[in-house]
DOSELUM-581184 format. One record per atom (N, C-alpha, C): residue number from 1; residue in one letter; chain; x, z, y. Coordinates in steps of 0.2 Angstrom, whole numbers, always signed. Atoms other than C-alpha are relative to their C-alpha. Example, Ala and Ser with C-alpha at 12.3 -4.5 7.8 and 13.67 -1.06 7.14 Angstrom:
% DOSELUM-581184
1 / A / A / +4 / +0 / -6
1 / A / A / +62 / +39 / -22
1 / A / A / +4 / +0 / +6
2 / S / A / -4 / -1 / -6
2 / S / A / +68 / +36 / -5
2 / S / A / -4 / +3 / +5
END
This chain:
% DOSELUM-581184
1 / M / A / -6 / -1 / +2
1 / M / A / +429 / +384 / +711
1 / M / A / +5 / +6 / -3
2 / K / A / -6 / -7 / +1
2 / K / A / +442 / +396 / +702
2 / K / A / +4 / -1 / -2
3 / I / A / -6 / +2 / +6
3 / I / A / +460 / +396 / +700
3 / I / A / +3 / +8 / -2
4 / A / A / -4 / -8 / +0
4 / A / A / +471 / +409 / +693
4 / A / A / +6 / -1 / -3
5 / L / A / -6 / +1 / -5
5 / L / A / +485 / +413 / +699
5 / L / A / +3 / +9 / -3
6 / V / A / -6 / -7 / +6
6 / V / A / +499 / +423 / +686
6 / V / A / +4 / -2 / +4
7 / S / A / -6 / -2 / +0
7 / S / A / +516 / +427 / +690
7 / S / A / +5 / +6 / -6
8 / D / A / -7 / -9 / -1
8 / D / A / +531 / +441 / +682
8 / D / A / -3 / +1 / -6
9 / T / A / +0 / -6 / +8
9 / T / A / +525 / +438 / +665
9 / T / A / +0 / +4 / -7
10 / H / A / -6 / -1 / +5
10 / H / A / +538 / +440 / +655
10 / H / A / -1 / +2 / -8
11 / G / A / +1 / +0 / +7
11 / G / A / +534 / +439 / +639
11 / G / A / -7 / +3 / -5
12 / V / A / +7 / -4 / +4
12 / V / A / +517 / +447 / +638
12 / V / A / -5 / -5 / +1
13 / C / A / +7 / +5 / -1
13 / C / A / +502 / +435 / +634
13 / C / A / -6 / +9 / -3
14 / R / A / +5 / -4 / +0
14 / R / A / +488 / +449 / +636
14 / R / A / -5 / -4 / +0
15 / K / A / +4 / +2 / -1
15 / K / A / +472 / +444 / +628
15 / K / A / -5 / -1 / +5
16 / E / A / +5 / +0 / -6
16 / E / A / +461 / +451 / +643
16 / E / A / -1 / -6 / +4
17 / L / A / -3 / +6 / -9
17 / L / A / +473 / +437 / +655
17 / L / A / -3 / -4 / +0
18 / F / A / +4 / +6 / -3
18 / F / A / +466 / +424 / +647
18 / F / A / -4 / -1 / -4
19 / D / A / +8 / +2 / -2
19 / D / A / +449 / +429 / +645
19 / D / A / -4 / -3 / +3
20 / H / A / +3 / +1 / -6
20 / H / A / +450 / +427 / +661
20 / H / A / +0 / -6 / +5
21 / I / A / -2 / +6 / +0
21 / I / A / +459 / +411 / +663
21 / I / A / -3 / -3 / +0
22 / K / A / +6 / +4 / +3
22 / K / A / +446 / +404 / +652
22 / K / A / -3 / -4 / +2
23 / N / A / +3 / +2 / -7
23 / N / A / +435 / +404 / +665
23 / N / A / -1 / -4 / +6
24 / C / A / -4 / +4 / -4
24 / C / A / +444 / +394 / +678
24 / C / A / -1 / -4 / -1
25 / D / A / +1 / +8 / +0
25 / D / A / +445 / +376 / +683
25 / D / A / +7 / -1 / +1
26 / Y / A / -7 / +4 / +0
26 / Y / A / +463 / +378 / +687
26 / Y / A / +7 / +8 / -2
27 / L / A / -7 / -4 / +1
27 / L / A / +480 / +388 / +682
27 / L / A / +5 / -1 / +5
28 / I / A / -7 / +1 / -3
28 / I / A / +496 / +392 / +694
28 / I / A / +3 / +4 / -1
29 / H / A / -4 / -5 / +6
29 / H / A / +508 / +404 / +686
29 / H / A / +6 / -1 / +5
30 / T / A / -6 / -2 / -3
30 / T / A / +524 / +408 / +698
30 / T / A / +5 / +1 / -3
31 / G / A / -8 / +3 / +4
31 / G / A / +536 / +408 / +687
31 / G / A / +1 / +8 / -5
32 / D / A / -6 / -3 / +4
32 / D / A / +548 / +420 / +675
32 / D / A / -8 / +4 / -4
33 / F / A / +3 / -2 / +6
33 / F / A / +537 / +417 / +659
33 / F / A / +7 / +4 / -4
34 / D / A / -6 / -6 / +3
34 / D / A / +554 / +424 / +653
34 / D / A / +2 / -4 / -7
35 / N / A / -3 / +3 / +5
35 / N / A / +554 / +412 / +636
35 / N / A / -6 / -4 / -2
36 / E / A / +4 / +5 / -1
36 / E / A / +546 / +396 / +630
36 / E / A / -6 / +1 / -4
37 / R / A / +4 / -3 / +0
37 / R / A / +533 / +405 / +620
37 / R / A / -6 / +1 / +3
38 / T / A / +1 / -1 / -6
38 / T / A / +526 / +413 / +634
38 / T / A / -2 / -7 / +3
39 / Y / A / +3 / +8 / -1
39 / Y / A / +525 / +395 / +641
39 / Y / A / -4 / -5 / -2
40 / N / A / +6 / +1 / +5
40 / N / A / +518 / +387 / +628
40 / N / A / -7 / +2 / -1
41 / R / A / +5 / -3 / -3
41 / R / A / +505 / +398 / +630
41 / R / A / -3 / +0 / +4
42 / F / A / -1 / +2 / -6
42 / F / A / +503 / +397 / +646
42 / F / A / -5 / -7 / +1
43 / L / A / +3 / +9 / -1
43 / L / A / +500 / +377 / +645
43 / L / A / -2 / +0 / -5
44 / N / A / +7 / +6 / +3
44 / N / A / +490 / +376 / +632
44 / N / A / -6 / +4 / -1
45 / C / A / +5 / -3 / +1
45 / C / A / +477 / +388 / +637
45 / C / A / -6 / -4 / +2
46 / G / A / +6 / +2 / -2
46 / G / A / +465 / +374 / +640
46 / G / A / -3 / -2 / +9
47 / I / A / +3 / +0 / -7
47 / I / A / +463 / +371 / +659
47 / I / A / +8 / +0 / +2
48 / P / A / -6 / +3 / -1
48 / P / A / +477 / +363 / +668
48 / P / A / +4 / +3 / +6
49 / M / A / -6 / -8 / -3
49 / M / A / +493 / +374 / +674
49 / M / A / +2 / -5 / +3
50 / Y / A / -4 / +1 / -3
50 / Y / A / +504 / +371 / +688
50 / Y / A / +4 / +9 / +0
51 / A / A / -3 / -6 / +0
51 / A / A / +520 / +383 / +687
51 / A / A / +3 / -5 / +2
52 / V / A / -8 / -1 / -4
52 / V / A / +538 / +384 / +695
52 / V / A / +2 / +5 / -6
53 / R / A / -5 / -4 / +4
53 / R / A / +554 / +390 / +688
53 / R / A / +1 / +9 / +3
54 / G / A / -2 / -7 / -3
54 / G / A / +556 / +409 / +688
54 / G / A / +9 / +1 / -2
55 / N / A / -8 / -3 / +1
55 / N / A / +574 / +418 / +692
55 / N / A / +2 / +1 / -10
56 / C / A / +3 / -6 / +4
56 / C / A / +569 / +425 / +673
56 / C / A / +0 / -5 / -8
57 / D / A / +1 / +4 / +4
57 / D / A / +567 / +409 / +664
57 / D / A / +5 / -8 / +1
58 / H / A / -5 / +4 / +3
58 / H / A / +580 / +399 / +657
58 / H / A / +2 / -4 / -8
59 / G / A / +4 / +4 / +6
59 / G / A / +583 / +387 / +643
59 / G / A / -3 / -8 / +2
60 / E / A / +2 / +10 / -3
60 / E / A / +581 / +365 / +639
60 / E / A / -8 / +1 / +2
61 / W / A / +8 / +0 / -2
61 / W / A / +560 / +371 / +642
61 / W / A / -2 / +2 / +7
62 / A / A / -3 / -4 / -7
62 / A / A / +565 / +380 / +660
62 / A / A / +2 / -2 / +3
63 / S / A / -4 / +7 / -4
63 / S / A / +573 / +363 / +666
63 / S / A / -3 / -3 / +2
64 / Y / A / +3 / +2 / -5
64 / Y / A / +557 / +354 / +669
64 / Y / A / -6 / +2 / +3
65 / L / A / +1 / -1 / -5
65 / L / A / +552 / +366 / +677
65 / L / A / +2 / +0 / +7
66 / H / A / -5 / +0 / -8
66 / H / A / +555 / +365 / +697
66 / H / A / +3 / +7 / +3
67 / E / A / -2 / -7 / -2
67 / E / A / +559 / +381 / +709
67 / E / A / -6 / -2 / +7
68 / F / A / +5 / +0 / -5
68 / F / A / +545 / +373 / +723
68 / F / A / -3 / -7 / -2
69 / V / A / +4 / +9 / +0
69 / V / A / +530 / +360 / +720
69 / V / A / -5 / +2 / +4
70 / S / A / +6 / +3 / -2
70 / S / A / +515 / +356 / +731
70 / S / A / -5 / -3 / -1
71 / V / A / +5 / +0 / +5
71 / V / A / +499 / +355 / +722
71 / V / A / -7 / -3 / +3
72 / P / A / +5 / +0 / -3
72 / P / A / +485 / +346 / +731
72 / P / A / -6 / +3 / -5
73 / I / A / +5 / -4 / +6
73 / I / A / +470 / +355 / +724
73 / I / A / -6 / +2 / +5
74 / N / A / +6 / -1 / -2
74 / N / A / +451 / +351 / +729
74 / N / A / +2 / +1 / +8
75 / G / A / +1 / +2 / -8
75 / G / A / +457 / +346 / +746
75 / G / A / +7 / +4 / +3
76 / K / A / -5 / -2 / +2
76 / K / A / +469 / +358 / +747
76 / K / A / +6 / +2 / +3
77 / L / A / -5 / -1 / +7
77 / L / A / +487 / +358 / +747
77 / L / A / +4 / +6 / -2
78 / F / A / -2 / -3 / +2
78 / F / A / +497 / +372 / +735
78 / F / A / +6 / +0 / -1
79 / Y / A / -7 / +0 / +1
79 / Y / A / +513 / +379 / +739
79 / Y / A / +1 / +3 / -4
80 / L / A / -2 / -6 / +5
80 / L / A / +521 / +387 / +724
80 / L / A / +7 / -1 / +0
81 / V / A / -6 / +0 / +1
81 / V / A / +538 / +393 / +724
81 / V / A / +0 / +10 / -6
82 / H / A / +2 / -7 / +0
82 / H / A / +544 / +411 / +714
82 / H / A / +1 / +4 / +6
83 / N / A / +0 / -7 / -5
83 / N / A / +554 / +417 / +725
83 / N / A / +1 / -3 / +9
84 / K / A / +0 / +2 / -8
84 / K / A / +553 / +413 / +749
84 / K / A / +6 / -4 / -4
85 / A / A / -2 / +3 / -5
85 / A / A / +570 / +408 / +751
85 / A / A / +1 / -8 / -5
86 / D / A / +1 / +5 / +5
86 / D / A / +565 / +395 / +736
86 / D / A / -5 / -7 / +5
87 / L / A / +3 / +2 / -5
87 / L / A / +554 / +386 / +752
87 / L / A / +3 / -7 / +4
88 / P / A / -3 / +6 / -1
88 / P / A / +561 / +370 / +757
88 / P / A / +1 / -3 / +4
89 / F / A / -1 / +0 / -6
89 / F / A / +556 / +369 / +772
89 / F / A / -7 / +7 / +5
90 / D / A / +3 / -5 / -8
90 / D / A / +548 / +382 / +789
90 / D / A / -8 / -3 / +0
91 / L / A / +7 / +0 / -2
91 / L / A / +529 / +385 / +788
91 / L / A / -1 / +1 / +6
92 / T / A / +2 / -3 / -6
92 / T / A / +529 / +393 / +805
92 / T / A / -4 / -2 / +3
93 / D / A / +2 / +5 / -3
93 / D / A / +521 / +380 / +812
93 / D / A / -4 / -3 / -2
94 / A / A / +8 / +3 / +6
94 / A / A / +505 / +375 / +797
94 / A / A / -6 / +2 / +4
95 / D / A / +7 / -4 / -4
95 / D / A / +490 / +376 / +805
95 / D / A / -5 / +3 / -8
96 / T / A / +0 / -4 / +9
96 / T / A / +486 / +383 / +784
96 / T / A / +5 / -1 / -6
97 / I / A / -2 / -5 / +6
97 / I / A / +496 / +391 / +771
97 / I / A / -4 / +0 / -3
98 / I / A / +1 / -3 / +7
98 / I / A / +491 / +391 / +754
98 / I / A / +7 / +2 / -2
99 / C / A / -11 / +1 / +3
99 / C / A / +509 / +400 / +748
99 / C / A / -1 / +4 / -5
100 / F / A / +1 / -4 / +6
100 / F / A / +510 / +405 / +732
100 / F / A / +6 / +3 / -3
101 / I / A / -1 / -1 / +1
101 / I / A / +523 / +416 / +727
101 / I / A / +4 / +8 / -3
102 / G / A / +0 / -6 / +4
102 / G / A / +530 / +427 / +715
102 / G / A / +6 / +3 / -1
103 / N / A / -5 / -4 / +1
103 / N / A / +542 / +440 / +710
103 / N / A / -5 / +7 / +6
104 / M / A / +5 / -3 / -2
104 / M / A / +526 / +449 / +716
104 / M / A / -4 / +5 / -4
105 / L / A / +2 / -4 / +4
105 / L / A / +518 / +455 / +701
105 / L / A / -6 / -1 / +1
106 / C / A / +5 / +1 / -4
106 / C / A / +502 / +449 / +709
106 / C / A / -2 / -6 / -8
107 / N / A / +3 / +3 / +5
107 / N / A / +490 / +442 / +694
107 / N / A / -9 / -2 / +4
108 / N / A / +8 / +2 / -4
108 / N / A / +471 / +435 / +703
108 / N / A / -2 / -5 / -3
109 / I / A / +1 / +5 / +0
109 / I / A / +459 / +425 / +702
109 / I / A / -6 / -4 / +7
110 / L / A / +2 / +0 / -7
110 / L / A / +454 / +417 / +717
110 / L / A / -7 / -6 / +0
111 / S / A / +6 / +3 / -2
111 / S / A / +437 / +410 / +721
111 / S / A / -3 / -4 / +4
112 / T / A / +3 / +1 / -8
112 / T / A / +433 / +405 / +739
112 / T / A / +2 / -8 / -3
113 / F / A / -3 / +5 / -1
113 / F / A / +441 / +387 / +735
113 / F / A / -7 / -2 / +3
END
């Protein structure tokens, strides 16, 4: 299974990124789409997308995005936030943590799950 992890795209939709995403099973975007056009481009890329709202995501389209989402994928629980302060609980004592935080300019493909 491959997961595309994207954050802080700020309105940029490069073809090279979507070429990688289309070969993945899931897309996780941790916020800062920046506009509805960019959000819709990711939403309609052909694979399931899980996303949270970033500090640059405003307007009615962004009001449907939460600041924190927990997502079960392949038997693992993923915690998604844009800002670390938006985690609703302390993860210090968790056995396993898979936490994606935006504002870190990370665009990766995860393939070890």
